[in-house]
PQR file of N, CA, C, O and H, with PARSE charges and radii, in Angstrom:
ATOM      1  N   MET A   1      13.394  -2.906  15.761 -0.4000 1.5000
ATOM      2  CA  MET A   1      12.608  -2.416  14.699 -0.0000 2.0000
ATOM      3  C   MET A   1      13.543  -1.955  13.427  0.5500 1.7000
ATOM      4  O   MET A   1      14.744  -1.745  13.589 -0.5500 1.4000
ATOM      5  N   THR A   2      12.933  -1.821  12.209 -0.4000 1.5000
ATOM      6  CA  THR A   2      13.785  -1.548  11.142 -0.0000 2.0000
ATOM      7  C   THR A   2      12.813  -0.765  10.187  0.5500 1.7000
ATOM      8  O   THR A   2      11.593  -0.791  10.350 -0.5500 1.4000
ATOM      9  H   THR A   2      11.956  -1.993  12.077  0.4000 1.0000
ATOM     10  N   THR A   3      13.451  -0.046   9.152 -0.4000 1.5000
ATOM     11  CA  THR A   3      12.793   0.878   8.332 -0.0000 2.0000
ATOM     12  C   THR A   3      12.646   0.315   6.952  0.5500 1.7000
ATOM     13  O   THR A   3      13.592  -0.276   6.432 -0.5500 1.4000
ATOM     14  H   THR A   3      14.442  -0.024   9.020  0.4000 1.0000
ATOM     15  N   ILE A   4      11.515   0.471   6.342 -0.4000 1.5000
ATOM     16  CA  ILE A   4      11.080   0.023   5.054 -0.0000 2.0000
ATOM     17  C   ILE A   4      10.680   1.275   4.109  0.5500 1.7000
ATOM     18  O   ILE A   4       9.637   1.888   4.335 -0.5500 1.4000
ATOM     19  H   ILE A   4      10.746   0.951   6.765  0.4000 1.0000
ATOM     20  N   SER A   5      11.402   1.581   3.212 -0.4000 1.5000
ATOM     21  CA  SER A   5      11.001   2.683   2.191 -0.0000 2.0000
ATOM     22  C   SER A   5      10.401   2.226   0.919  0.5500 1.7000
ATOM     23  O   SER A   5      10.829   1.281   0.256 -0.5500 1.4000
ATOM     24  H   SER A   5      12.250   1.084   3.028  0.4000 1.0000
ATOM     25  N   ALA A   6       9.455   2.908   0.647 -0.4000 1.5000
ATOM     26  CA  ALA A   6       8.629   2.603  -0.643 -0.0000 2.0000
ATOM     27  C   ALA A   6       8.209   3.884  -1.537  0.5500 1.7000
ATOM     28  O   ALA A   6       7.924   4.948  -0.989 -0.5500 1.4000
ATOM     29  H   ALA A   6       9.108   3.675   1.185  0.4000 1.0000
ATOM     30  N   LYS A   7       8.189   3.756  -2.686 -0.4000 1.5000
ATOM     31  CA  LYS A   7       7.824   4.918  -3.467 -0.0000 2.0000
ATOM     32  C   LYS A   7       6.375   4.654  -4.003  0.5500 1.7000
ATOM     33  O   LYS A   7       6.093   3.684  -4.707 -0.5500 1.4000
ATOM     34  H   LYS A   7       8.420   2.891  -3.131  0.4000 1.0000
ATOM     35  N   ILE A   8       5.450   5.650  -3.585 -0.4000 1.5000
ATOM     36  CA  ILE A   8       3.993   5.396  -4.085 -0.0000 2.0000
ATOM     37  C   ILE A   8       3.649   6.678  -4.689  0.5500 1.7000
ATOM     38  O   ILE A   8       4.387   7.643  -4.492 -0.5500 1.4000
ATOM     39  H   ILE A   8       5.679   6.438  -3.014  0.4000 1.0000
ATOM     40  N   ILE A   9       2.528   6.789  -5.453 -0.4000 1.5000
ATOM     41  CA  ILE A   9       1.867   7.993  -6.036 -0.0000 2.0000
ATOM     42  C   ILE A   9       1.487   8.785  -4.766  0.5500 1.7000
ATOM     43  O   ILE A   9       0.934   8.311  -3.774 -0.5500 1.4000
ATOM     44  H   ILE A   9       1.928   6.004  -5.613  0.4000 1.0000
ATOM     45  N   ASN A  10       1.910  10.207  -4.972 -0.4000 1.5000
ATOM     46  CA  ASN A  10       1.459  10.984  -3.963 -0.0000 2.0000
ATOM     47  C   ASN A  10      -0.018  11.155  -3.602  0.5500 1.7000
ATOM     48  O   ASN A  10      -0.395  11.403  -2.456 -0.5500 1.4000
ATOM     49  H   ASN A  10       2.360  10.592  -5.778  0.4000 1.0000
ATOM     50  N   ASP A  11      -0.774  11.016  -4.585 -0.4000 1.5000
ATOM     51  CA  ASP A  11      -2.219  11.136  -4.443 -0.0000 2.0000
ATOM     52  C   ASP A  11      -2.764   9.855  -3.595  0.5500 1.7000
ATOM     53  O   ASP A  11      -3.751   9.930  -2.864 -0.5500 1.4000
ATOM     54  H   ASP A  11      -0.468  10.815  -5.515  0.4000 1.0000
ATOM     55  N   ASP A  12      -2.031   8.725  -3.776 -0.4000 1.5000
ATOM     56  CA  ASP A  12      -2.379   7.587  -3.092 -0.0000 2.0000
ATOM     57  C   ASP A  12      -1.965   7.700  -1.618  0.5500 1.7000
ATOM     58  O   ASP A  12      -2.725   7.402  -0.696 -0.5500 1.4000
ATOM     59  H   ASP A  12      -1.229   8.665  -4.371  0.4000 1.0000
ATOM     60  N   LYS A  13      -0.721   8.147  -1.456 -0.4000 1.5000
ATOM     61  CA  LYS A  13      -0.384   8.496  -0.070 -0.0000 2.0000
ATOM     62  C   LYS A  13      -1.353   9.234   0.755  0.5500 1.7000
ATOM     63  O   LYS A  13      -1.757   8.839   1.849 -0.5500 1.4000
ATOM     64  H   LYS A  13      -0.104   8.389  -2.204  0.4000 1.0000
ATOM     65  N   ILE A  14      -1.719  10.372   0.150 -0.4000 1.5000
ATOM     66  CA  ILE A  14      -2.757  11.257   0.750 -0.0000 2.0000
ATOM     67  C   ILE A  14      -4.036  10.599   0.952  0.5500 1.7000
ATOM     68  O   ILE A  14      -4.667  10.799   1.989 -0.5500 1.4000
ATOM     69  H   ILE A  14      -1.390  10.693  -0.738  0.4000 1.0000
ATOM     70  N   SER A  15      -4.464   9.835   0.045 -0.4000 1.5000
ATOM     71  CA  SER A  15      -5.862   9.119   0.288 -0.0000 2.0000
ATOM     72  C   SER A  15      -5.668   8.120   1.501  0.5500 1.7000
ATOM     73  O   SER A  15      -6.474   7.937   2.412 -0.5500 1.4000
ATOM     74  H   SER A  15      -3.951   9.672  -0.798  0.4000 1.0000
ATOM     75  N   PHE A  16      -4.317   7.453   1.314 -0.4000 1.5000
ATOM     76  CA  PHE A  16      -4.162   6.475   2.339 -0.0000 2.0000
ATOM     77  C   PHE A  16      -4.122   7.068   3.832  0.5500 1.7000
ATOM     78  O   PHE A  16      -4.698   6.531   4.778 -0.5500 1.4000
ATOM     79  H   PHE A  16      -3.662   7.602   0.573  0.4000 1.0000
ATOM     80  N   GLU A  17      -3.404   8.188   3.913 -0.4000 1.5000
ATOM     81  CA  GLU A  17      -3.226   8.921   5.165 -0.0000 2.0000
ATOM     82  C   GLU A  17      -4.660   9.422   5.736  0.5500 1.7000
ATOM     83  O   GLU A  17      -4.901   9.398   6.943 -0.5500 1.4000
ATOM     84  H   GLU A  17      -2.936   8.625   3.145  0.4000 1.0000
ATOM     85  N   ARG A  18      -5.460   9.814   4.905 -0.4000 1.5000
ATOM     86  CA  ARG A  18      -6.835  10.247   5.179 -0.0000 2.0000
ATOM     87  C   ARG A  18      -7.551   9.102   5.970  0.5500 1.7000
ATOM     88  O   ARG A  18      -8.010   9.173   7.109 -0.5500 1.4000
ATOM     89  H   ARG A  18      -5.264   9.834   3.925  0.4000 1.0000
ATOM     90  N   ILE A  19      -7.546   7.978   5.075 -0.4000 1.5000
ATOM     91  CA  ILE A  19      -8.184   6.597   5.715 -0.0000 2.0000
ATOM     92  C   ILE A  19      -7.651   6.316   7.108  0.5500 1.7000
ATOM     93  O   ILE A  19      -8.351   6.210   8.115 -0.5500 1.4000
ATOM     94  H   ILE A  19      -7.172   7.921   4.149  0.4000 1.0000
ATOM     95  N   CYS A  20      -6.388   6.213   7.053 -0.4000 1.5000
ATOM     96  CA  CYS A  20      -5.751   5.933   8.267 -0.0000 2.0000
ATOM     97  C   CYS A  20      -6.132   6.899   9.502  0.5500 1.7000
ATOM     98  O   CYS A  20      -6.523   6.442  10.576 -0.5500 1.4000
ATOM     99  H   CYS A  20      -5.818   6.299   6.236  0.4000 1.0000
ATOM    100  N   ASP A  21      -5.989   8.206   9.262 -0.4000 1.5000
ATOM    101  CA  ASP A  21      -6.443   9.211  10.106 -0.0000 2.0000
ATOM    102  C   ASP A  21      -7.878   8.935  10.603  0.5500 1.7000
ATOM    103  O   ASP A  21      -8.165   9.036  11.796 -0.5500 1.4000
ATOM    104  H   ASP A  21      -5.671   8.578   8.389  0.4000 1.0000
ATOM    105  N   SER A  22      -8.741   8.595   9.688 -0.4000 1.5000
ATOM    106  CA  SER A  22     -10.236   8.239   9.883 -0.0000 2.0000
ATOM    107  C   SER A  22     -10.427   7.153  10.870  0.5500 1.7000
ATOM    108  O   SER A  22     -11.390   7.154  11.637 -0.5500 1.4000
ATOM    109  H   SER A  22      -8.509   8.513   8.719  0.4000 1.0000
ATOM    110  N   MET A  23      -9.428   6.129  10.860 -0.4000 1.5000
ATOM    111  CA  MET A  23      -9.585   4.892  11.699 -0.0000 2.0000
ATOM    112  C   MET A  23      -8.790   5.183  12.953  0.5500 1.7000
ATOM    113  O   MET A  23      -8.819   4.270  13.777 -0.5500 1.4000
ATOM    114  H   MET A  23      -8.646   6.129  10.237  0.4000 1.0000
ATOM    115  N   GLY A  24      -8.109   6.222  13.269 -0.4000 1.5000
ATOM    116  CA  GLY A  24      -7.310   6.561  14.421 -0.0000 2.0000
ATOM    117  C   GLY A  24      -5.994   6.100  14.510  0.5500 1.7000
ATOM    118  O   GLY A  24      -5.403   6.133  15.589 -0.5500 1.4000
ATOM    119  H   GLY A  24      -8.085   6.964  12.600  0.4000 1.0000
ATOM    120  N   ILE A  25      -5.361   5.580  13.272 -0.4000 1.5000
ATOM    121  CA  ILE A  25      -3.971   4.924  13.302 -0.0000 2.0000
ATOM    122  C   ILE A  25      -3.096   5.585  12.276  0.5500 1.7000
ATOM    123  O   ILE A  25      -3.629   6.024  11.257 -0.5500 1.4000
ATOM    124  H   ILE A  25      -5.841   5.553  12.396  0.4000 1.0000
ATOM    125  N   ASN A  26      -1.988   5.680  12.426 -0.4000 1.5000
ATOM    126  CA  ASN A  26      -0.804   6.217  11.591 -0.0000 2.0000
ATOM    127  C   ASN A  26      -0.529   5.255  10.537  0.5500 1.7000
ATOM    128  O   ASN A  26      -0.885   4.080  10.625 -0.5500 1.4000
ATOM    129  H   ASN A  26      -1.554   5.324  13.254  0.4000 1.0000
ATOM    130  N   ILE A  27       0.157   5.776   9.451 -0.4000 1.5000
ATOM    131  CA  ILE A  27       0.496   4.999   8.375 -0.0000 2.0000
ATOM    132  C   ILE A  27       1.586   3.721   8.731  0.5500 1.7000
ATOM    133  O   ILE A  27       1.661   2.706   8.039 -0.5500 1.4000
ATOM    134  H   ILE A  27       0.446   6.730   9.379  0.4000 1.0000
ATOM    135  N   SER A  28       2.336   3.955   9.838 -0.4000 1.5000
ATOM    136  CA  SER A  28       3.274   2.878  10.175 -0.0000 2.0000
ATOM    137  C   SER A  28       2.503   1.844  10.804  0.5500 1.7000
ATOM    138  O   SER A  28       2.823   0.673  10.606 -0.5500 1.4000
ATOM    139  H   SER A  28       2.275   4.779  10.400  0.4000 1.0000
ATOM    140  N   SER A  29       1.458   2.150  11.591 -0.4000 1.5000
ATOM    141  CA  SER A  29       0.724   1.050  12.256 -0.0000 2.0000
ATOM    142  C   SER A  29      -0.050   0.400  11.140  0.5500 1.7000
ATOM    143  O   SER A  29      -0.018  -0.830  11.122 -0.5500 1.4000
ATOM    144  H   SER A  29       1.197   3.102  11.752  0.4000 1.0000
ATOM    145  N   ALA A  30      -0.766   1.043  10.171 -0.4000 1.5000
ATOM    146  CA  ALA A  30      -1.414   0.320   9.142 -0.0000 2.0000
ATOM    147  C   ALA A  30      -0.425  -0.702   8.245  0.5500 1.7000
ATOM    148  O   ALA A  30      -0.799  -1.816   7.879 -0.5500 1.4000
ATOM    149  H   ALA A  30      -0.792   2.043  10.186  0.4000 1.0000
ATOM    150  N   ILE A  31       0.848  -0.160   7.965 -0.4000 1.5000
ATOM    151  CA  ILE A  31       1.611  -0.955   7.253 -0.0000 2.0000
ATOM    152  C   ILE A  31       2.189  -2.158   8.133  0.5500 1.7000
ATOM    153  O   ILE A  31       2.478  -3.253   7.650 -0.5500 1.4000
ATOM    154  H   ILE A  31       1.152   0.745   8.263  0.4000 1.0000
ATOM    155  N   ASN A  32       2.318  -1.831   9.440 -0.4000 1.5000
ATOM    156  CA  ASN A  32       2.669  -3.030  10.318 -0.0000 2.0000
ATOM    157  C   ASN A  32       1.570  -4.173  10.215  0.5500 1.7000
ATOM    158  O   ASN A  32       1.822  -5.374  10.116 -0.5500 1.4000
ATOM    159  H   ASN A  32       2.083  -0.942   9.832  0.4000 1.0000
ATOM    160  N   SER A  33       0.314  -3.596  10.255 -0.4000 1.5000
ATOM    161  CA  SER A  33      -0.791  -4.556  10.092 -0.0000 2.0000
ATOM    162  C   SER A  33      -0.913  -5.262   9.083  0.5500 1.7000
ATOM    163  O   SER A  33      -1.449  -6.369   9.127 -0.5500 1.4000
ATOM    164  H   SER A  33       0.110  -2.621  10.335  0.4000 1.0000
ATOM    165  N   PHE A  34      -0.433  -4.735   8.009 -0.4000 1.5000
ATOM    166  CA  PHE A  34      -0.435  -5.323   6.667 -0.0000 2.0000
ATOM    167  C   PHE A  34       0.749  -6.495   6.699  0.5500 1.7000
ATOM    168  O   PHE A  34       0.566  -7.619   6.233 -0.5500 1.4000
ATOM    169  H   PHE A  34       0.002  -3.836   7.973  0.4000 1.0000
ATOM    170  N   VAL A  35       1.770  -6.137   7.209 -0.4000 1.5000
ATOM    171  CA  VAL A  35       2.748  -7.105   7.246 -0.0000 2.0000
ATOM    172  C   VAL A  35       2.430  -8.298   8.031  0.5500 1.7000
ATOM    173  O   VAL A  35       2.542  -9.426   7.551 -0.5500 1.4000
ATOM    174  H   VAL A  35       1.919  -5.223   7.588  0.4000 1.0000
ATOM    175  N   LYS A  36       2.009  -8.059   9.308 -0.4000 1.5000
ATOM    176  CA  LYS A  36       1.423  -9.135  10.090 -0.0000 2.0000
ATOM    177  C   LYS A  36       0.570 -10.144   9.377  0.5500 1.7000
ATOM    178  O   LYS A  36       0.769 -11.357   9.330 -0.5500 1.4000
ATOM    179  H   LYS A  36       1.919  -7.142   9.697  0.4000 1.0000
ATOM    180  N   ALA A  37      -0.497  -9.403   8.780 -0.4000 1.5000
ATOM    181  CA  ALA A  37      -1.523 -10.163   8.071 -0.0000 2.0000
ATOM    182  C   ALA A  37      -0.951 -11.053   7.017  0.5500 1.7000
ATOM    183  O   ALA A  37      -1.373 -12.197   6.846 -0.5500 1.4000
ATOM    184  H   ALA A  37      -0.658  -8.417   8.818  0.4000 1.0000
ATOM    185  N   THR A  38       0.133 -10.458   6.222 -0.4000 1.5000
ATOM    186  CA  THR A  38       0.782 -11.199   5.196 -0.0000 2.0000
ATOM    187  C   THR A  38       1.497 -12.439   5.760  0.5500 1.7000
ATOM    188  O   THR A  38       1.404 -13.540   5.218 -0.5500 1.4000
ATOM    189  H   THR A  38       0.476  -9.529   6.361  0.4000 1.0000
ATOM    190  N   ILE A  39       2.183 -12.219   6.826 -0.4000 1.5000
ATOM    191  CA  ILE A  39       2.829 -13.345   7.654 -0.0000 2.0000
ATOM    192  C   ILE A  39       1.912 -14.536   8.035  0.5500 1.7000
ATOM    193  O   ILE A  39       2.111 -15.736   7.845 -0.5500 1.4000
ATOM    194  H   ILE A  39       2.258 -11.324   7.267  0.4000 1.0000
ATOM    195  N   ARG A  40       0.825 -13.894   8.639 -0.4000 1.5000
ATOM    196  CA  ARG A  40      -0.275 -14.777   9.073 -0.0000 2.0000
ATOM    197  C   ARG A  40      -0.939 -15.704   7.949  0.5500 1.7000
ATOM    198  O   ARG A  40      -1.289 -16.852   8.221 -0.5500 1.4000
ATOM    199  H   ARG A  40       0.664 -12.919   8.794  0.4000 1.0000
ATOM    200  N   GLU A  41      -1.074 -15.232   6.856 -0.4000 1.5000
ATOM    201  CA  GLU A  41      -1.538 -15.767   5.775 -0.0000 2.0000
ATOM    202  C   GLU A  41      -0.694 -16.476   4.930  0.5500 1.7000
ATOM    203  O   GLU A  41      -1.118 -17.203   4.031 -0.5500 1.4000
ATOM    204  H   GLU A  41      -0.789 -14.299   6.634  0.4000 1.0000
ATOM    205  N   ASN A  42       0.621 -16.278   5.205 -0.4000 1.5000
ATOM    206  CA  ASN A  42       1.668 -16.625   4.316 -0.0000 2.0000
ATOM    207  C   ASN A  42       1.438 -16.435   2.818  0.5500 1.7000
ATOM    208  O   ASN A  42       1.560 -17.288   1.939 -0.5500 1.4000
ATOM    209  H   ASN A  42       0.966 -15.688   5.935  0.4000 1.0000
ATOM    210  N   GLY A  43       1.086 -15.175   2.696 -0.4000 1.5000
ATOM    211  CA  GLY A  43       0.702 -14.601   1.412 -0.0000 2.0000
ATOM    212  C   GLY A  43       0.134 -13.199   1.500  0.5500 1.7000
ATOM    213  O   GLY A  43      -0.022 -12.730   2.627 -0.5500 1.4000
ATOM    214  H   GLY A  43       0.987 -14.482   3.410  0.4000 1.0000
ATOM    215  N   LEU A  44      -0.185 -12.492   0.462 -0.4000 1.5000
ATOM    216  CA  LEU A  44      -1.016 -11.216   0.570 -0.0000 2.0000
ATOM    217  C   LEU A  44      -2.297 -11.628   1.029  0.5500 1.7000
ATOM    218  O   LEU A  44      -2.841 -12.673   0.672 -0.5500 1.4000
ATOM    219  H   LEU A  44      -0.058 -12.873  -0.454  0.4000 1.0000
ATOM    220  N   PRO A  45      -2.879 -10.624   1.992 -0.5600 1.5000
ATOM    221  CA  PRO A  45      -4.148 -11.001   2.530  0.2800 2.0000
ATOM    222  C   PRO A  45      -5.243 -10.559   1.745  0.5500 1.7000
ATOM    223  O   PRO A  45      -6.238 -10.121   2.322 -0.5500 1.4000
ATOM    224  N   PHE A  46      -5.197 -10.613   0.487 -0.4000 1.5000
ATOM    225  CA  PHE A  46      -6.200 -10.206  -0.552 -0.0000 2.0000
ATOM    226  C   PHE A  46      -5.884 -10.871  -1.870  0.5500 1.7000
ATOM    227  O   PHE A  46      -4.736 -11.263  -2.083 -0.5500 1.4000
ATOM    228  H   PHE A  46      -4.388 -10.969   0.017  0.4000 1.0000
ATOM    229  N   ALA A  47      -6.686 -10.995  -2.620 -0.4000 1.5000
ATOM    230  CA  ALA A  47      -6.567 -11.552  -3.965 -0.0000 2.0000
ATOM    231  C   ALA A  47      -6.063 -10.559  -4.939  0.5500 1.7000
ATOM    232  O   ALA A  47      -6.506  -9.417  -4.818 -0.5500 1.4000
ATOM    233  H   ALA A  47      -7.618 -10.677  -2.447  0.4000 1.0000
ATOM    234  N   LEU A  48      -5.156 -10.814  -5.946 -0.4000 1.5000
ATOM    235  CA  LEU A  48      -4.638  -9.947  -6.748 -0.0000 2.0000
ATOM    236  C   LEU A  48      -5.118 -10.371  -8.102  0.5500 1.7000
ATOM    237  O   LEU A  48      -5.080 -11.526  -8.526 -0.5500 1.4000
ATOM    238  H   LEU A  48      -4.796 -11.742  -6.044  0.4000 1.0000
ATOM    239  N   LYS A  49      -5.636  -9.177  -8.825 -0.4000 1.5000
ATOM    240  CA  LYS A  49      -6.217  -9.618 -10.186 -0.0000 2.0000
ATOM    241  C   LYS A  49      -5.702  -8.487 -11.140  0.5500 1.7000
ATOM    242  O   LYS A  49      -5.351  -7.349 -10.828 -0.5500 1.4000
ATOM    243  H   LYS A  49      -5.667  -8.239  -8.480  0.4000 1.0000
ATOM    244  N   ALA A  50      -5.742  -9.089 -12.411 -0.4000 1.5000
ATOM    245  CA  ALA A  50      -5.243  -8.058 -13.443 -0.0000 2.0000
ATOM    246  C   ALA A  50      -6.541  -7.210 -13.894  0.5500 1.7000
ATOM    247  O   ALA A  50      -7.662  -7.690 -14.061 -0.5500 1.4000
ATOM    248  H   ALA A  50      -6.026 -10.013 -12.664  0.4000 1.0000
ATOM    249  N   SER A  51      -6.242  -6.100 -14.031 -0.4000 1.5000
ATOM    250  CA  SER A  51      -7.341  -5.121 -14.530 -0.0000 2.0000
ATOM    251  C   SER A  51      -7.138  -4.622 -15.920  0.5500 1.7000
ATOM    252  O   SER A  51      -6.044  -4.816 -16.451 -0.5500 1.4000
ATOM    253  H   SER A  51      -5.332  -5.710 -13.896  0.4000 1.0000
ATOM    254  N   GLU A  52      -8.098  -3.991 -16.568 -0.4000 1.5000
ATOM    255  CA  GLU A  52      -8.028  -3.521 -17.791 -0.0000 2.0000
ATOM    256  C   GLU A  52      -7.026  -2.429 -17.868  0.5500 1.7000
ATOM    257  O   GLU A  52      -6.419  -2.269 -18.927 -0.5500 1.4000
ATOM    258  H   GLU A  52      -8.987  -3.834 -16.137  0.4000 1.0000
ATOM    259  N   ASP A  53      -6.802  -1.687 -16.878 -0.4000 1.5000
ATOM    260  CA  ASP A  53      -5.785  -0.724 -16.945 -0.0000 2.0000
ATOM    261  C   ASP A  53      -4.566  -0.966 -16.173  0.5500 1.7000
ATOM    262  O   ASP A  53      -4.002   0.005 -15.669 -0.5500 1.4000
ATOM    263  H   ASP A  53      -7.295  -1.817 -16.017  0.4000 1.0000
ATOM    264  N   SER A  54      -4.060  -2.226 -16.009 -0.4000 1.5000
ATOM    265  CA  SER A  54      -2.991  -2.548 -15.371 -0.0000 2.0000
ATOM    266  C   SER A  54      -1.797  -2.145 -15.944  0.5500 1.7000
ATOM    267  O   SER A  54      -0.801  -1.997 -15.236 -0.5500 1.4000
ATOM    268  H   SER A  54      -4.518  -3.014 -16.418  0.4000 1.0000
ATOM    269  N   TYR A  55      -1.769  -1.927 -17.267 -0.4000 1.5000
ATOM    270  CA  TYR A  55      -0.490  -1.312 -17.894 -0.0000 2.0000
ATOM    271  C   TYR A  55      -0.495   0.051 -17.698  0.5500 1.7000
ATOM    272  O   TYR A  55       0.626   0.517 -17.494 -0.5500 1.4000
ATOM    273  H   TYR A  55      -2.579  -2.047 -17.842  0.4000 1.0000
ATOM    274  N   ILE A  56      -1.481   0.897 -17.696 -0.4000 1.5000
ATOM    275  CA  ILE A  56      -1.276   2.208 -17.283 -0.0000 2.0000
ATOM    276  C   ILE A  56      -1.014   2.464 -15.921  0.5500 1.7000
ATOM    277  O   ILE A  56      -0.360   3.459 -15.608 -0.5500 1.4000
ATOM    278  H   ILE A  56      -2.392   0.518 -17.861  0.4000 1.0000
ATOM    279  N   TYR A  57      -1.501   1.590 -14.978 -0.4000 1.5000
ATOM    280  CA  TYR A  57      -1.033   1.907 -13.610 -0.0000 2.0000
ATOM    281  C   TYR A  57       0.438   1.415 -13.490  0.5500 1.7000
ATOM    282  O   TYR A  57       1.163   2.071 -12.742 -0.5500 1.4000
ATOM    283  H   TYR A  57      -2.032   0.782 -15.232  0.4000 1.0000
ATOM    284  N   SER A  58       0.991   0.298 -14.161 -0.4000 1.5000
ATOM    285  CA  SER A  58       2.409   0.121 -14.220 -0.0000 2.0000
ATOM    286  C   SER A  58       3.053   1.233 -14.692  0.5500 1.7000
ATOM    287  O   SER A  58       3.970   1.669 -13.996 -0.5500 1.4000
ATOM    288  H   SER A  58       0.402  -0.235 -14.769  0.4000 1.0000
ATOM    289  N   GLU A  59       2.749   1.866 -15.852 -0.4000 1.5000
ATOM    290  CA  GLU A  59       3.316   3.041 -16.410 -0.0000 2.0000
ATOM    291  C   GLU A  59       3.494   4.134 -15.186  0.5500 1.7000
ATOM    292  O   GLU A  59       4.556   4.640 -14.823 -0.5500 1.4000
ATOM    293  H   GLU A  59       2.004   1.512 -16.418  0.4000 1.0000
ATOM    294  N   LYS A  60       2.251   4.353 -14.673 -0.4000 1.5000
ATOM    295  CA  LYS A  60       2.291   5.462 -13.803 -0.0000 2.0000
ATOM    296  C   LYS A  60       3.203   5.195 -12.501  0.5500 1.7000
ATOM    297  O   LYS A  60       3.732   6.126 -11.894 -0.5500 1.4000
ATOM    298  H   LYS A  60       1.388   3.942 -14.967  0.4000 1.0000
ATOM    299  N   MET A  61       3.329   3.960 -12.156 -0.4000 1.5000
ATOM    300  CA  MET A  61       4.151   3.570 -10.967 -0.0000 2.0000
ATOM    301  C   MET A  61       5.672   3.820 -11.421  0.5500 1.7000
ATOM    302  O   MET A  61       6.481   4.402 -10.700 -0.5500 1.4000
ATOM    303  H   MET A  61       2.899   3.204 -12.649  0.4000 1.0000
ATOM    304  N   CYS A  62       5.969   3.315 -12.694 -0.4000 1.5000
ATOM    305  CA  CYS A  62       7.239   3.556 -13.144 -0.0000 2.0000
ATOM    306  C   CYS A  62       7.803   4.929 -13.258  0.5500 1.7000
ATOM    307  O   CYS A  62       8.992   5.214 -13.119 -0.5500 1.4000
ATOM    308  H   CYS A  62       5.311   2.842 -13.280  0.4000 1.0000
ATOM    309  N   ASN A  63       6.798   5.778 -13.534 -0.4000 1.5000
ATOM    310  CA  ASN A  63       7.166   7.200 -13.714 -0.0000 2.0000
ATOM    311  C   ASN A  63       6.931   8.047 -12.461  0.5500 1.7000
ATOM    312  O   ASN A  63       6.854   9.275 -12.503 -0.5500 1.4000
ATOM    313  H   ASN A  63       5.832   5.547 -13.647  0.4000 1.0000
ATOM    314  N   ALA A  64       6.840   7.434 -11.520 -0.4000 1.5000
ATOM    315  CA  ALA A  64       6.545   8.144 -10.153 -0.0000 2.0000
ATOM    316  C   ALA A  64       7.832   9.049  -9.800  0.5500 1.7000
ATOM    317  O   ALA A  64       7.578   9.980  -9.036 -0.5500 1.4000
ATOM    318  H   ALA A  64       6.903   6.436 -11.486  0.4000 1.0000
ATOM    319  N   ASP A  65       8.853   8.962 -10.124 -0.4000 1.5000
ATOM    320  CA  ASP A  65       9.974   9.624  -9.802 -0.0000 2.0000
ATOM    321  C   ASP A  65       9.810  11.086 -10.167  0.5500 1.7000
ATOM    322  O   ASP A  65      10.726  11.881  -9.956 -0.5500 1.4000
ATOM    323  H   ASP A  65       9.060   8.206 -10.745  0.4000 1.0000
TER
END
């Protein structure tokens, strides 16, 4: 096993944790499932699309520190 560290917006972490809890899994299990799906699909397991607020989101992520 190895460790991956990522910075995310705190409100997103809280929402993600609540969703995981409601499904009976922890964050680590959810991320492992995402990694396995990415490997299986040989790419992200969902489509990425630009949105009208993508610039605002990018700014928010850059200033997450």
